[in-house]
N, C-alpha and C positions, 0 to 999 in steps of 0.2 A: 503494499500499499504506499509506504514512505517513497520507495523507488519511483512508483508511477507518479506521485505528487510532486517529486523533485523535477521530472522531467517536464511535467506540466506547468509548474511554477517557472522554470526557465523560459518557456515558450511565452507565458504570459506576461513575465517581466519584460522580456524584448518586446513583444507586441504592444505592451502599454507604452514603452518608451517611444515606439515609432508612431502610434496612432494617437495618442492622448498627450504626446508631449511632456510625459513625466520621466524623471530621472530613472533610468532602468536599474541603476544601483540601489536606490532607496527601495524600490519595489522589491527587488531580489533580497535585499536584508531582511524585509518584512517577512517574506516566505522563508528565510533561512532560519529566523528565530521560532517562527510558527512550527515548521517541520521538525526543526531540530528539538525543540523543547518538548513538543507535546507527542511527537511520533517516535523520536529516536532516543528521547530520555537524556538528551544533552542539557548541560547547565547553561545559563545565559553566558557565563563567563567562558564556557568551552566554545560556544559560538562565535563570541567575540575573538577568540584566539585564532579563528580561521581568516581573520583580516589580514591581507597580505602586506606585512610591514616592509619586506625588502622591495616590492614593486612600487608602494606608495612613496618610499623614500628616494627611490630612483627617479619617479616623476616629480617628485618636489625638487630634488638637487637639480635636475637639469633645467626646469623652469626657472629657478633662483639664479642659475648662473647665466644662462644664454639670454634671459629676459633684459639683463643690462644691454647685451650687444643688439637685441632686437629694437629695444627702445630708443637708443642712442643712434640708430641707422647703420650700425657697423655691418650687420648681417645683410642689409639691402645692397649696400655699396659693394660688399664682398661677392655676393651672389652676381651681382651685375658685371664685376670684373672676371669672375670665372666663367661666365657665358661669353664675355669677350674673348676669353682665351681659346673658346672653341669656335671663334668667327662669328658668333651669333647664330649658329646652327642648332636650333632647338631639338631636332631629332637626334642629335649627338649626346644630349644631356642625360636621358635615361641610361644610355649604355655607359657613359662616364661614371655615373653614380654607382652602377653596377659593378664596374671594374675595381672603383676604389674600395667599395664594400668588400668585395671578394679578396683583394690585397690585404686590407687592414684585418679581415676576419682570419685569413691565412696566417697572418704574421703572429697571431695569437691572442687577438682581442676577444674572438668568440662572441659570446652572448652580449658583451659590451659594446659591440660595434654600432648598433643603431644608436646608442647614446653618445658615443665619440663622433660619429660621421654625420648622423641625422640632422642636426641643425645646420651644418654647412651644406648638406645635399638639399634640403628643403629651401634654403636661401636662394640658392642657383636655380633650383626648379621654379619657385614661385616668381623669381625675376623673369624667368622665360615662359611664363605661362603654362608649364607642364602640370598635368592634372596631378593634385596631391595623393590620390590613391595609386596612381602610377609609380610615383615617387617612393611612397612607403613600400610598394612591391619590389621595386629596385633594390632599396635598402635591405630589405630583409632577405630576398632571394640571392642578391649578390653575396650577401654575409653566409648564407648557407652553402654557396659554392666554396668559399675560403675555408670556413671554419668546420665543415664536416669531412675534411680529408682524414685518411687513416694514420697519418704520420703525427701531428701535433694537434688535431681538430678533436675537440671533445666528442661530439657525436660519432665522428669516424672511429675514433678509439673505442668507444664503448660497443659500436657495433663489431668491431673485429674481435673484441675480448668475448662477446656473446657467441659469435661464431666458434670460436676456440672452445667455449664451454660446451658446445655441441659435439665435441670430439674430433674435430676437423683437424687435419695436419697443419702445423704453423705455416708452412710455405704455401699451402693451398688456400688457407685462411687470409693470408696477406694479399694473394692475387684476387681472391674474391672480394675483399674490401676495396681494393683499387677499382675494380668493375663497378660495385655498387656506388663508389664516389663518383665515377664517371657517368653513370646513370642519373644520379642526383644533379650533377652539373649541367647534363644535357637537358634535364626535364626542367631545371630552374631558367634555362636560356628559353626554352619553348614557352613557359609560363609568361615570363616577361614579354616575350615576342608576342604573344597573342593579345595581352592586355595593351601592350604597346601600339599594336595595329588598330585595336578598337578604340582607344583614347585619342590616337593621331587622326583616325577618320572622322571621330566624333567632333574634335576640335576643328578640323578642316571645314567640316559643314558649317560651323558656327562663323567661319571667315577668319582663318589664321592667315598670318603674313606671308608673302611670297619669299622665295629664296633671295631676290635681289633686295627686298625690303630687310631682311635679316642680315645681309652683308653691309648695308648701309647703317644699320643699327649697331653693328659690331664696332665700329670706331667710336661711336658714342659711349657705348658700354665700357670701352677700355679707357676711355678718357676721364671717366669720373673719377675723383679723388677722395681720399680719407681725411677728415678733419683731425686735428691733434689729438682730441679726445677718442676719436675712432681708431686712430693708430695705436694709442695705448692700449684700447679694448682689444684690438687684433693682436696684439703681443702678447696679452694674457690668454686669449683664446689658443694661439698656437703654443704657448708654453704648456697650457693644459693638455692639449692634444699630444704633445710629446711625452709629458708624464703619464699620461693614461695608457699610452702604447709601448713605448720603449722599454720600461723596466721589465714588463711582462715577457716581452720578446727576448731580451738579454737573459733574463732568468731562465728561459726555456732553453735557449742554446748553450748557455755557459753558467750552470747552476753553481751557486755558492751561497753561504750564509748572508753576506752581504746584499746580493740581489734578492735573495728571498725576503729580507726585510724591506729593501726599498718598494719591491713589487707589491709587498702586504700593505704598505702604506698608501701606494699610488693607485688605489682602487678609485674608479670613475666617482662614485659617490663622495668620497673624501675630496677628491681634487676639485669638483665642481663646487662643494660648499666653500672650500678655501677661496677658489677663484670669485665666488659671488662676495664673499666677504672682503676681498682685496678690491673689487669693484665698488663695493659700497663706501669703503675707506677713501678711494681715489675719487669719489663723487662721480662715477661714469655714468650715472643714471639715478633717477629718484627711487629710493629704496620703497617707498609707500606704494608707488606705481607698480614696481616689480612684483611686491608681494600681492598686490590687487590682481594682478594678471596671472598668478598661479591658477592652473586649469582644475579648481575644485570640482567642477561639474564632471570632468572626465575622470578625475581621481575617483570620486565617489561611484560613478558608473562602473569602473573596472573592478574596483575593491568589492563592491556590493555583489555583483555577479561572481566574483571569485569565491565569496562566502558561500554563496548557494550552490556553486559547483562543488565545492569541498564537502557540503552536506550531501549532495548526491553522491559523492565517493563514499562517504561514510555509510551511506544506505546500501551499498553494494553495487553501484551502477557499473563500475569498470569490470567487475567479476561477471555481471550478467551479460554484458556486451561481449565479453571474452569467450563465454561459454557458446556463443552462437557458432564459433569455429568449430565447435566439437559436433555440430549438426552435419547432416549430409548436405553438400554442397556439389552441384553439378561441376565436373572437372572443366568444362568450357568457360565458366565464370569465376573460377577460383581466384585468379589475379584481381579482377575487379572487385569482388567481395572483399578480399584481404585489404585492399586500398580504403575502401569505404569503412570497414571495421576499424582499421588503425586511425582514420582521420576522426571517425566518431569518437573513439577513445580519447584521441589527443586534445578534444575539446574539453575533456574533464580531468586530464592528467597529463603529466609530462611525457614526451616521446621518448626520451632518453632513459628515464628512471622507472617508468611504467609500461609503456606500450611496446617498447623493444625487448625488454625482459620477459614481457608475458607472451609475446607472439613468436619471437625468434626460435624458442625451443620446438615449436610446432612445425617449423619449415622442413627439416630433413624428411620426416616421415610424410608430410603432405605432398613434397616434391615427387618422392618416389612413387607415392600412390597415384598421383594424376600425371606422371611423366613431364613434369615442367622443371626447368632450370632452378636450383637452389637460389642462384644469384638473381634470378627475375623475381622469386618470391620474397628474398629479403630484401629487394629493392622496393617491392610493393609496401612491405611494413615500413621501411625507413620513410619512403616519399609520402606514403599515405599518412604517416604521423606528422611529418613536417608540412603537409599541404595546408594545414590549418594554423601555421605559425604567424599568418598575418591577422588572425583573430585579435580584437582589442582585449581580449581576456586572457591572451598568453602573454609571457614575459616580452617576447620579440615584438609584438604587435603594440602593446602598450608603451614600450620604449620608442617605437617608430613615431607614434602619435605625439608622445612628449617632445620630440625633437623638432616638431612644426612650430615656428616661431608666432604664427599668426593665430590668435585665439578663435576667431570665427571658424576658420578653416579647421582648427583642431577639434571644434566641437562637432563639425560636419563629418570629419574623417572617420570617426569610430563606426557610424552606421555604414559608411561605404566599405569599409573593411570587413564588416560582418558579412556583407553581401559577396565580396571577393573570396572569404574563406569558406563559403558554401559552395562556390563555384569551382574553385581550383581543385578540390578533390575529384570532381567528375572529370577534368582536364587529365589528372593523373591517372584515373580510372580508365579513361579512353585510351591513353598511351599503353597501360598495362594490357588491356584487352587485345591490342593491336599487336602486341608481342614486341614493342621497342625497347622493352628492358631485357629482352633475350640477345639484343645485338651485341651488347657487350659481355654476354655470360655464355 
C-alpha cells in the first residue's frame, strides 16, 4: 500500500507543480511526512533526515559564489568573449561545452564538473541564444563521457569492479569495460546530437541569425572589455577553477599525503564559499542582492522531491522494480526492458551505488540465456541508469540547474529537464533494440 501511494504521490506532486503552479517540493514534503509517519512508522525526525544536505549545500554555495559574477556583469562579458573566440558561430557552442566538460570530467573532476564548468558554460550559451535545456544536456553528457572511463572515472571503475565480481577474467573485464565506455561515449554524442538538431531547428523557425550576421557580431563580441571590478572577479573565478580541478588531478596521478590534504581542502563547496566571502569583502557585488538571488524555489523543489523518493526507497520501491527482471521477458525485447528498468531505478536511487550492483550480477546468466553479448547488456544497465542523470532530482541535474546564472531561466529549466529525463531513456532503448551496443562488443 505504501509503495503504491509513494508512486502516486510523486506523480501528483509533479503534476501539481505543472498544472497548479505549486512548488513541487512542498507538495512532495507533505506526502513524505504523511506516508513516512502513518504508513512506514517513521518518526518526523527520521523523515527530516532524508533532506539532502549535500545537494542543498552544493546549490547554495554555487549560487553565493557565482551570483557575484552574474550581478556585476562578469559572466555576461565572459560569455560574449568566449562566443567571440568561436567566431560567433552559435552551432559550435554546444559541442565546445561538451568537449570542455568531457576533458574536465576525465581529468578527475567527476560529479563536480557541472558545478565547476556549468556557470561558464551557461554564460556563453545564454550570450549566444542557445537553449538552456540543450546547454544542461551538453554539460551533463559531456561529463559522462569523461568521468565514466575505466581508468580514473568513478562510474567506469565501479563498472569494471562489478564485472570482475561476476568472475570474469581481469584482462577480459578490462577489455569489456573499455567497450562499455565506448558505447557510453557514442550514446552521449547521439543524445546531444538529437537534442541539438531539435533545438537548432526550433530556434531557426523562430528566426535565428544568419551565418553572415554571426560573423559580423563576432567582432563586436570580442571587442567588449572587462571593467576593473569585473577583472578582479574574473581572477577569483579562474583561481577557484584551478583550485577545484588541479589538486584532485595531481593527487590522482602523484599520490602523496600532501596532495591528499590539499585535495581534501579544495572541495568545490569549500572553494566556492571562500570565493563568495572574498567577493563580499572586496565589494564586488551587493551581498544582500546576492543572497536574495539564491534559488530557494529550486532548492525546495529538488530537496522536497528527494525526500519523497527516499520514502519510496524505504517502502521497497527499488526491490520491487528489480524483481521485474526475474519475470519472463521475451528475448527480443530484453535490451530495451533492461534500459527502461535501469532508468526507472535511477530515478529513485544512485546508478553507481544501487542500480549497477543490483543488475550487473544478472547479466552473465541472462546473456547466456538469450544469446546476447554481455557487453551489450552491461551497456544497457550502465546507460539506462545514466540516461536520467539530467533529472533535476539527481545530483548532476541539480548541479547543472544551479550553474545557470539567470534566475528566471533557472526556474524554467527544472521542468524542461524533467521532460528530457523522460525522453532520453527511450532514445537509449531504441539504440539498444537496434543492436548499436553490440557494435563495440
